[in-house]
C-alpha positions in Angstrom: 23.5 58.6 -26.5 24.8 55.1 -27.0 22.9 52.2 -28.6 23.5 48.7 -27.1 24.2 46.4 -30.1 22.2 43.2 -30.1 22.2 42.2 -33.8 18.4 42.1 -33.7 15.4 44.2 -32.6 15.4 44.6 -28.9 12.5 43.8 -26.7 11.2 44.8 -23.3 12.7 41.5 -21.9 16.1 42.8 -23.2 15.5 46.1 -21.5 15.0 44.3 -18.1 18.5 42.8 -18.5 20.3 46.1 -18.9 22.3 47.3 -15.9 21.8 51.1 -15.5 19.4 53.5 -17.0 18.2 52.8 -20.5 15.2 53.1 -22.8 13.8 51.1 -25.6 13.5 53.3 -28.7 12.2 51.9 -32.0 13.4 48.4 -31.0 16.9 49.6 -29.9 18.3 49.8 -26.4 19.4 53.3 -25.8 21.9 53.6 -22.8 21.7 56.7 -20.7 24.6 58.2 -18.9 24.2 58.9 -15.1 23.4 62.5 -14.3 25.8 64.9 -12.5 25.4 66.9 -9.3 23.2 69.7 -10.7 21.1 67.2 -12.7 20.5 65.0 -9.7 19.7 67.9 -7.5 17.1 69.3 -9.9 15.5 66.0 -10.6 15.4 65.1 -6.9 13.9 68.4 -6.0 11.2 68.1 -8.6 10.4 64.6 -7.5 10.2 65.7 -3.8 7.8 68.5 -4.7 5.6 66.1 -6.7 5.7 63.6 -3.9 4.5 66.2 -1.4 1.7 67.1 -3.8 0.8 63.4 -4.1 0.6 63.1 -0.3 -1.6 66.2 0.0 -4.0 65.5 -2.9 -3.6 61.8 -3.8 -4.7 62.2 -7.4 -1.7 60.4 -8.9 1.8 59.1 -8.1 5.2 60.8 -8.3 8.1 58.7 -9.6 11.9 59.1 -9.8 14.2 58.3 -12.7 14.4 54.7 -11.7 11.0 53.8 -13.1 10.4 52.7 -16.7 7.2 53.2 -18.5 6.3 50.8 -21.3 4.3 52.2 -24.2 4.7 49.4 -26.7 6.9 46.4 -27.5 9.2 48.8 -29.3 9.1 51.9 -27.0 9.7 52.8 -23.3 10.5 55.9 -21.4 12.5 56.6 -18.2 12.0 60.3 -17.4 14.0 62.0 -14.6 10.8 62.5 -12.7 7.2 61.8 -13.6 3.5 61.9 -12.6 1.4 58.9 -13.4 -2.3 58.1 -12.9 -3.0 54.4 -13.4 -2.6 50.9 -12.0 0.5 49.9 -10.0 2.9 47.5 -11.6 4.6 45.8 -8.6 8.1 44.9 -9.4 7.7 45.5 -13.2 7.9 48.7 -15.3 4.6 50.5 -15.6 2.5 49.5 -18.6 1.5 53.0 -19.7 2.9 56.5 -20.0 3.2 59.3 -17.5 0.8 62.3 -17.8 3.8 64.5 -16.9 7.4 63.7 -17.7 10.6 65.6 -16.7 13.7 65.5 -18.7 16.7 67.3 -17.0 19.5 68.1 -19.4 22.9 66.6 -19.1 26.1 68.0 -20.6 25.6 66.1 -23.8 22.1 67.6 -24.3 23.3 70.8 -26.0 23.9 71.6 -29.7 21.8 71.1 -32.9 21.9 67.3 -32.8 20.9 67.2 -29.2 18.0 69.6 -29.8 16.7 67.4 -32.6 17.0 64.3 -30.4 15.2 66.1 -27.5 12.4 67.4 -29.8 11.9 63.8 -31.2 11.7 62.5 -27.6 9.1 65.1 -26.7 7.1 64.2 -29.8 7.2 60.5 -28.9 5.9 61.4 -25.4 3.0 63.3 -26.8 2.3 60.7 -29.5 2.0 58.2 -26.6 -0.4 60.3 -24.5 1.8 62.3 -22.2 0.2 65.7 -21.6 3.1 67.8 -20.3 6.9 67.5 -20.8 9.4 69.7 -18.9 12.8 70.3 -20.5 14.8 71.4 -17.5 18.0 73.3 -18.3 19.6 73.6 -14.9 23.2 73.7 -16.2 23.3 76.6 -18.6 20.2 78.7 -19.0 18.7 77.8 -15.6 15.1 77.6 -17.0 12.3 75.2 -17.3 10.7 74.9 -20.7 7.1 73.6 -20.4 5.7 71.8 -23.5 2.1 70.8 -23.6 0.4 68.3 -25.9 -2.1 71.0 -27.0 0.8 73.0 -28.6 3.8 70.6 -28.6 6.0 72.9 -30.8 6.1 75.8 -28.4 7.2 76.1 -24.8 6.4 78.4 -21.9 9.8 79.3 -20.4 10.1 79.9 -16.7 13.3 81.4 -15.2 14.5 82.2 -11.7 11.9 84.3 -9.9 9.0 82.6 -11.7 6.9 79.6 -10.9 6.4 76.7 -13.4 3.4 74.4 -13.5 2.4 71.1 -15.2 -1.2 71.9 -16.0 -3.3 70.0 -17.0 -1.3 66.9 -16.1 -0.8 67.7 -12.4 -3.6 70.0 -11.4 -2.7 72.6 -8.8 1.0 71.7 -8.5 3.6 74.5 -8.9 7.4 74.7 -8.6 9.4 77.9 -8.1 12.4 77.7 -10.5 14.8 78.4 -7.6 13.8 75.1 -6.0 15.7 73.3 -8.8 19.0 74.4 -7.1 18.2 74.0 -3.4 20.4 71.6 -1.5 
């Protein structure tokens, strides 16, 4: 995780000027590294499944990592995949938060400091109104940890051979863990 130095508190306008993926966290621009092959495959497969659900049921919209969600002048999110119910934003970032957010781990997302950072990000999602957050570990453990706002400190863990869900954020949608790895 790298912080873009500005010498002052960053704004949403500053975030729009960043090249590449970034989030606004407590008034700081946090630059995000591009994902690798496994990361991109997992995020893409989750998005494709969510998009199929959207087309079949139309109760919300699936988004890829390219979309930013603005929670406040000091906070934004850019999950690897997401589900949102609310007004469209045209060419701007969405003014709101996703009901469901997916964070796929990158190589730097392991170890005690990374676990604290990921837990803080989940807490921020829940504080802002997100109902379900997936912590997808496709690199090492090959599991999906599902955190829900109703019990944000504990996760349901799904491994190969099991089917994960995002209830209550995306009613009726399911994803077999194997689909994370399909080409």
